[in-house]
N, C-alpha and C positions, 0 to 999 in steps of 0.2 A: 828406461826398456833393456832387459837381456831378453835375448835370440836363442833358442833350444835348439840344438845342433843333432840333428838325427840321424843314428846310424846306418846304412843301406841297410841292415835286417830288418829294423823299424820300418824304414820307408816300405821296405816289399811288403812285411804286413801289412801296412796300412791302407798297401792299394791292392790286399787282397778282403782288406773288408769292403774296400770301397766295391769292390765287383757283386757283393755276397748281393742278391736280390731280396729288395725292399722287403717284402712280405716277410721274410726271416725278421728283420731285425721288429717285427711289430707284435710281435708278441709279450704277453706282459703278464704281471700279474693280476689276479683278479680282487678287486674290490675289497677290502670285508669288510665293508656292510651295502648293505642293496640301496641305499638310499632314501629310507625314510628320516626326513627331520629328526621326530621324537629321538629314534635310538638310532643313532650311525653309524653302531656299531651289529646291529642285528641284520641278519643274510648276508649276502655274500651275492659279487657281479661275478658274471662273468659262463653260467651256466643256468642252466632250468631244471630242475632233479621231475622224473615222472614217476618212479617210483619206491619205494623205501621196503626192503627183507631184514625183517629183524627177527633173527634167533638169539635166545637168551635162555637166562638161568640165573636165580636167584634163589637165596637162602636169605628169609627171614629172620632167621635165628640171627643171623652176622650181619645185616646190611648187604654181603660179598654179591655181587653182578658180573656177570661176565658176557659175552655177547659180538656176533658178528653181522657187522650193517652192509648189506647191500645196496648200493647205491645208483640207481642208473636215471642216468642223465643227455643232457646234450650243452654241448657247450657252445653260447651265445657269441662271441671273441673269441680271436686267436689268445692261447691262454701259456706262461711258462709255468704259470702255482697258482692255485684256487686254494682255498679259506673251510670252512666245513665250521660251524658253532658247534663244545663241543666242547665236554671238561672232566672229565676220566681217562684212566691211563691203555694209551694205547702201545700197541706191542707188534703194528705191523702195518702196512696199508697197499691196495695195489690199484692200479687202475690197469683196467684192459688185457689183465692178466700178469703184468711187471708188477716187482716191488717198486713202490714209491719213496722217494724222502718224505719227512716228517717233520714237524718245531709243533712247537706252543707261541703264543705273544697274545700279547693284551689279555683282558678278563676271562675271553671266551675262544679262543680262534685256532685251531690246528690248520695250519699252514702245511699243503702237502704238493711238493712237486713233482709232477712224475716225472719217467724216465726220460720222454722225450716231448717236446711242446704238442700243444694241443690248437690242432687247427679250429677257424669258428666253424661251428656246425657237427663235429664231430663227436658219434652216440658214445657215451664213455659209459664205463661200469667200474665205480669203486666201494673195495672190500677193506672194510676198517676191523681190524681184530681189538678188544676192550675189556677192558674191565677193571674193578675197584667199586669203591666202598660209598655210594652216592652222597652219603648224607655225612661224611667228614670234607664232599666240595661245595664251594660255597661263590658269588661272582657278584662285583658292587656290593659286598656286604649282606647276602644273602641266598640264599635256599630256595624252592621251590620244590625241591622232594622231600616228603612225606613219611614218616615215619609212626606207624602203631603197634599195638600191641603182638597182632599178630604177622603185621609185614608190613607194606609202605605203599603210598600211592603217589604218583605222577602228575603234577593237575595243575596249571598255575594260569595267569595270562599276566603281562605279553607273550612270556618267555614259560616252559618247562620241560622241552627236548633234550638243552645240555646234558641234566644230568642223568640221561639215561637210553638216547642213541643221537650219532653226528649228524647234522642234518641244514638245510638253508635255512635257518630257522625265522621266518616271517608271510605271513600269509598270503604277500602276491606268487612266493613258488609254492601252488597247493598239486600234491604226489597222492597216488594210492597205496593203501599199506597192505604190505603180512605181521603179522607180528604173532610169534613161537616163544612161546613163553616155559620152561621148565619151574617147577617148582614140588618140594617134598609132598610127601604123599597127603589128602587129608589136608590141601591149603590148594586155594584154589587161582587164577590168573585171569583178569577182565580185562579187556580190550574192548577198539571200536569195532561197529560192523558188527560179522554175524561169524560164529563160534563152527569153525570150519570142521574139525576133527578133535577127538582127544585120545591121548592113547600112555598107557603108564611100563613104566621100565625100574628092575633095579633102584625102586624106594621115589623113585621122579615120576610125577605125572608132567603132561606137556597139554599145551591148551593151543589151537591154531586160529587164531582171528585173522579174517582180511576186514578191510573197506575197499570196498570195488569202485567208489566214485572219490574224485579229488576234495583232498582234505590238509587244509594247514597245519603248520606244525605245530601252534601251541595245544589245538584243535585232537591234538593223538595221547592216547591216556591210557595209564599204564595202574593197575590195583591187584594187588598181592594180597590175602588174607583167607582167614578162614569165613568165607560166606555162603545165605541161607541163599537160592537162588532161584527167580521165578519165571515161569514164560508162560505166554499167553499171545493171543493173538485181539487183533483189535476188528473191530463189528467191521469196520471200511479194511479189512485182512493185510493188517500191518503189522509184523510177527515183534512181539516186548522182551525185551531178557531186563529183568531186575535182577539185583543183589545187595542184600544185608548184612552188613557185617553181624557175625551173632551173640556179639557183646556191647549193644547198643544200648543195653540198660533201661531206661524210665524212656527213651526217648522212640524206643524199637514203633512200639504200636503208630505214635503220631507221622514217623515215618513211611511203615507200608500202608495207612494211613490215604498218604498225601502221593508217593511214588507208584501206587498198584493204579489209580488213576489217569496211568502215562497215556494207557493206546484211548480211552476216554476223549483224552485233550488232544491227543493227536487228531482224533478222526475231526472234532468241534475248529479247530483250529484251519482243518482242511479244509473247512468252508469261507473261511477269511482267506487263505494266504495259496489254495491252489491243494493240488497233492501232495502228503506228503514226499520229499527227495529221497527216503535213500532206503534200505534194505529193510532195515528195524528202528527199533526205538526204544528207551528204558532211561535206565539210570542205576547208579548205585551210592548207597551209604556207607561209607565205610568210620572206623570210630579214628578219626581224628578231629583233632582240638582244632584246627580252623572253624572261619565262621562262615565261608563263603562257598557258593555253590557254582560252580561254570559251566555253561554249552558244549562241554567236551563233545564231538558228533558223534551222534545215534546214540552215547552212552554215559547219558550228564551227570556228572558228580557234584553232588548233596553233601552239604558236610551235616553232621546232627542237629548243631547249635541250629538248623533253620526250623526245627521242628520242637524246638526246645517247650516253645508255648501253646506245644500243640499239631495239628494235620497245619495244613497250610499248601493249598492248590496254588494261590498265587504261582508261587515261587515255582512250581510245578511248571505254569503255563507263561512265566517270563522264560523259561530256559530252552521252553520247547518253541517256543515263537524262535529265537535262535537260530532253529534246524534250519528254518525259511533266513531270518533276516543273520548273518554272522556266519553261517555254516553253509548253505549253497550257493549262498550270496556274499562274499568278502571282504570284506572293504580294500578298497589299494591302497593303503599308507596308514599310520595309528589316527591320522587326524580326523581322516572319516570313522571315527568312533558313534556317532550321533545314530549310522543308519542301523547297525546292532542295538544300541542300549533306547535310545526313541523309540522304536518300534518295538522291542520284549516290552516294554512300559508300557504301553499302546496297548498290547496284547492284554496282561491286566487291566486297564480299564476297560476292554472291551466283557474280559470275564465280571469285571462286576456288573459289569450293565448286564449280560447274561443271569447274573446269581440275584437281581434285582437290589443290587447294594449299593449303587451310585453308579447313573449315565457317566458319560466320556466325557460329557458337555458338565457334567455338576464338579467330573476331578480335575477337569482343567478349569472348569472357574477357579476351584478349593484351593490349589496349587496359585492360580497369580496372584487372589487376594492374600495369600495366606506368606507372600515375601512382601514388606517394603520396597518402599525405588532406593531407599542405600542399602539393601539386603544387597552381602555381597556374592548370593545366590545369582544374580544379574549380569553381575561380572563373568564369568565364565560363560564364554560362547559354546553352544553345545556343535555348530560346525566345525572350528577349528578348537580343540578346546587347552592345547596342552597340555605337555606327557604330563606337569603334577598335577594337572586337572585333569583327567580320564575320563577316572572315574570318578568322579564329584557326582555327588545326588544332582547337580543341576544337570548336565548330561542327559540323565532320568526322566525328570520330572520338569526340565520347562523343553527336554528334547519329545517328552510325547504333547505338551503343551500343542510345541508346534506343530508338530501330526495332525492336533487337533485343529490346527486354524487352517492348516491346507484341507483337511477338510468340511470345513468352514465353509473357505473359499472355492472349491472348484463343482462343492455338491455330492451328494453320496452317491450317487451312480458315477460320476468317474474318479468320485474317492478307493470304492471299494474295486473298479477296474484297477489304478493304480496298485493298489494292495497287492491282489493277485496275480496281475500281469509280471510287476517287479519281479519275482523269482524264477520266477519262467527266463526273461527279460535275459536275464546273466544268471542262470543257473551253474552250480558249478564254475564259476569263475571270480573276478571280482569284481570292481566299482565303488566310484566316491561320490560323497556328496553330491557335488558337482554334476556329472553322470544321474542322481536321482531327479534333481533338478530338470536336467532337459526331458529326461523320461514323463514325468510328473506334466511337464509343459505338455509335450509331446498329444499325452491321454485325454489332456480335459482341455487340450487348444487356446489357455491362459496363458497369460506371461503372470511369470511368479519371481522375476528374483525380488521385489522388494518384497517380496513377503518372508523368504527364504534367510534374506538379509537381516529381518525385522527380527524374527524369532529367534534366528542361529549365529546370529553373527554380531547383533550388537548387543557391547557391555555394556547396559544400561535394561531395564522395563521397559516394555513396551506401552508406551504412551497410554491413556485408557482409550486416544479416538482411535489408536489402532486397532486394542484390544476385542472394544464393540463393535468395529466392524467386524470382526471375526468372534464375535460374540462370545469374547470370554469372557469379561470386565463386567460385571452388576451393579446395579446403583448401592445395593447391601450385600457386606458378607455374606458370601454362601458359609451353610451349615457344614459341619464336617460328616462325608460321605462314609456308609457303614461299611465299607469294605476298603476304608483308610487307612487304618490300625496294621488291618493284612498287608498290604502294600506296603507300607513306612515300614513295615517289616522286614522286608525284603532289600531297604535302601543300603548293604552292606554285603546283597551277594558278590559286587566282586574288589569288595572293601578288606586288602588283603593284609 
């Protein structure tokens, strides 16, 4: 045993440390992840964002982006340091007006050390000045920044923000947005919400967009290019803004024939889900080579490939259904993806029934019969599919069969009350599959644990007896519903 002899000065310093209030010692770095087991380093701990103000300038010819992000937040614990999720090059950070130290770590972490520690409950204003070429950045071996012949697009799931603004990148931390983008004259910048104003100066045009309802970071979008923009108002009074790249070629007509029906479809979905939850609706079709669509809030992103086979209102219904299921009510954790995708797929089934191309029951029967018991389809549990299977076809199709099973169990009156009541119950917030089960039990007055377990969590095909009790299995194989090919064509809506 070796005994250290402390000099008097060291003893004095030690006694002074003991005299520091315990509260001062409680300051610690915020976690580099928000706590989602699917994506441990997505989001961050220690604070809650209320608003993002993004002032940007983008040059399509060189893919150069410059920006100043002003982030309004409040600390949720005593912080000595906190992280933002970001990839571009930072030149300055200020916290509550004072310059802050910053460094990068991991794949996408921006570590910020304020001049003085931040007590729990402190309102903070974080200003980040940055620049870079987003297409030159990658994390985990991929990029979600999509170059086009005349610009670029930011739209992806479960992450897209890192390439264009610093954020707390997880759906649990929703916020409002002001997005102001300057682009060369003749080019447009499109984002979420409503266009507040435009102005031109010295060869640049600035577009100012506002999203006044809480929005998850992955639902924030930016599209820069040469667009044909159409505006209208739905019969129900919802303003609609759509945009189409001017170089869509052969896909142009089919894209417009689909997306221009947005107002009609928003009104139709409102009959099932309740009043449209946002100040505007719409979509945009840039000239990208991607194959998926994404429910970016109020301004849906569609790949031209969605319309390569002709018009497709089914995919428009799917993405618009997300405005209620996924956008207005967002998941608590990425394992809760069924609430987004199962119900968006079921909306397609409702549209099929509306169009006389197959009822929801016929579609559920067809899915059940199409996958034998040894099909890997049944090993994916939509209620917690795991990160590798988050966007597996089973989450959509088995997920929608689960919705039909719920409908058959509780009856149409209770089912449609649940369908419309859920977005109101959790409007602009977050919820889990467990929350949905409790809500459905409350509205229906029925215990539903066994049904949810059977259809959402068991890694096996429900037995015929359980399926028949839910009116899903039939003695003979059902015919393929007329709408199936259109619905199947949207199976890769999130197939990145």
